[in-house]
Structures are given as C-alpha cells and as structure tokens.
C-alpha angles and dihedrals in degrees: 000000000000110000090212098053117136120276119244111261113282097005136091131193105220125198111220137175121231108236092198092061103030114105095197094239093145094229092128093051092048092047099045107103096201103041095250093140121073138156148213131194091290113027148024112225144181121234106225089203091062107030112104097182096249089148094214090132096055106076098042094054106108096204106034091240088129091060102086134112141182131192106223141167092217122026121246107248124238090248091053092053091047089062097048123116091181137009114270117246120259105271126229119239131221122257091263092074110090109243091212091057092050090050091046089052092050091048090054091052090050090051094051092050092047088055092047094049096048091088126061095298130079137154114294118235127193118239112272093240097044119121116256107263127223112228139186094009091146133026139178094278090047106028127171117238120227132180124222109246095177144355114196129176112235099188127064118270092246092048116113091228121065104206119177138201105214121187118202123198114215093196107196094340114116106227109157114196132177128211108276095030126115137216130210125237123210110213111204123242133037137272128250090282095051095255122136113259116264115260108256121215126225129181114240111243100194125075123257094271095057140263086299119027114282097005123131096231142091142205134232129196109216132182117205111237117202093232096024113128095189099036091052091047091052097042092052095048114120129212112284094027117138120236130189114220137182133198146003096230133190134052105188111043088075133138119253113245090209107111087206092062121110111222114205109189125188121180149145129210116331089358082090091076099091090041093057085053091050094047093049091047092055093043092053103035106023105023094146092043113142091215116106124241118201127179127194106188122180130198138146097250135357088253089062098047111103113232092010094145096045090044092060090059094055106106118240089231087067100037134001110220134208108186108191127197126195100184107045115144113257093004129104117250112272127185130190092261090055091052091049090058093052089055093044095139093056093041093049092050089055093047092052092049113095089212095063123108119194122207125185120188132165139057114006093237093066095067095073092050095048092047092051091051091050090053093048092047091050092050090055090052096043092250127138109235092182089061097037099051098054092045091051090049092049089049092051092250101114123065137172127185111171131159 
C-alpha cells in the first residue's frame, strides 16, 4: 500500500509519539528524512503537516514509543503535543462519519506498520511480570533537585576513558525509578546561540530501593566525552553539589519480576548501567531465584571496564560472567558477539527457553554483530532465529537500547 495514499474524506491518520514510553534519545529526529520530528524540553513530536508516512523512524526506535497512531478529524498541533504527559485516547466519531472509511483507514495503518516491522525493528513490549513504571513525573519546567553524595572514578587513572559512578541523593523528593529506566540531567548554562542545553539521559545503575537498601538515592554510570557538555558537567561535580533532574523515562526496558526468568545481558561500556541495577535487584530480592543470569560485557582492556573489581566479586551462582576484551597485548581482538559464538551450546539453550529475556545495551554498532551471532548460533542448533526473535519481542522478552 502506498504510504502517501489519500485520506478518507473528513479523517486523518496521525502519527504520534508516546511521551510515557519515549526515552528522549533523539533517534527519530535524526532518522526522519523530511524533518517532521522535533522536540522541546519535554517531548519529541511529529508534525502532521510534514509527515508523509515514510515509516523510516519506526524500526530504529529502541522503545516503540514512535509506533503510535490516532484517527482524527483535526490533527493535534505540535504545540499541543509538546504539552502532553500521555497520549490522548482514540476519540469516537459522530454517526456522520462512514464506518467503512474508518475501518479502511485503520487497515491502512496496520499495513504500514506491518511493512515497517518486517525488518529488524518492532514495537518494544515490557516483560509481562515487570513492575508498572512511573514516567515523566518531572520535566525541565518542573525538575527534581538532587544532591551529589559521591563521585567515584570506575576506570583506572591511566585508562583512556574516564567513567564515573555518581550517587544522587533525592532527600524528601518522591522519585520512583525501576531497573532499566533513565533520568534526564539538566546541565546549567546555554549554548552558543543562547539556548538552554538539551536534557541528556542516563540509565540508572542502582536498583529501585536505592544504592543501599531503603535509601532515597540513585546511581548513574557516566563516561566523560571530550566535547560533552553534560558528561563533563556531571563528571566534575563534587560531593554536596545540587543537580536538576527530570523523568523517570522508559516503560519497556524493564526487568522481569519473575524469579524463574533467565536474564541474558549483553553490553559495552556504560551500557552496563541498567545491568548493574538488574543484578543488585535480583541479589537483594531474588537471591535464591532458579532463573539464570548471564552477562556478556565488552571493553578494550580490564582497566577500562566499569565495575571490573566489583564484578569479580559477584558469585557465579548469581550471575555467569563473560568479560571480553578487544585490546589485550599479544591477544587477538575479541568482541562480545565472538564470545557468544564460542559458547554456542549454552546460548542456544537459553534462546530456546521460553523463560529467557534478552537485553542489549551499548553503542549502536554492536546490535548488528550480536544479531548475526544469534542467527549463527541458532543455525548450528537447528533453531530459527528469524522466528524466535520477533516472538520474543512480542512477548516482552527481547530488548535493545543502543545509542
């Protein structure tokens, strides 16, 4: 079906972004070839006067927030969307609207989405057993205030990457956050054009009950970027400094609460943040859980792998670890996808298990390599990865968050 086909008389199919699920990563705005997507301090939105339903933004979205539609008589304006905390319900139409036209329009949307989802993308779904997240409680115009309790360097002093573990105390502020969610950081000051800096998102690396049990604080894992306004701001903060935060964000990249669930985690660098939260949650709340936890964690050298020391103390009974290094002296380069192939029997058994949940977090380039390794491993085990992957996604058991 042609994405630009005429609309039925009196009706419009409008493409919208769900502000409750969106993590404000900017992928949709970067992907859109006609600049139909824009954002303010709170939301990413689609301009109905520009959008031509090309669907280029659907597959790259890591959360599925981009995959939302409403049939309307009059399009919601960009300004209206900027003010939303949640999507409006699908409205009902008067009897003068032809039901057949309405159904035809809904069928067209379904066909467009089917085409968009036929690739590697697809709408993200939270695990069935996951706790219900709170989202968008605070925004730029109404931020929460936190105080730095600690700022610790995780990588060695001679490592090329400066990665920090930063603990934020919320004081009396109620800021509920689940493992896998993110928060926004508001860096002070303005850019060269006098505009406020964009809010930057960081995954929370502590479990829901705090860095220590029953403390109203949270931890972030932050890598200093040479030109990064917000990362340098955070990495330079001293104990006692005040920070403005927004969120929480994210409603799908969540941990299953089922103690029987297997949790298969694949990451590089600061992509380890949500998995530290997952591990601590299971250690505290489900330490005798029969479900298996597996971590494949890639870095250039041990000195540059965040949490390398603490990870070595995590018992194998809680989590099996594969720490993979690509720049070891006198050793060939190895990446997480390579290590997965060497452990194909173990990995294929997990993929065949209906209780397994897969999480991938890190640099965007890793997703393709991991997907190819899964396909290769499944072929060796006479499994069909092309059938397994979409089923896992539909069941809320396959999650990708790359940047």
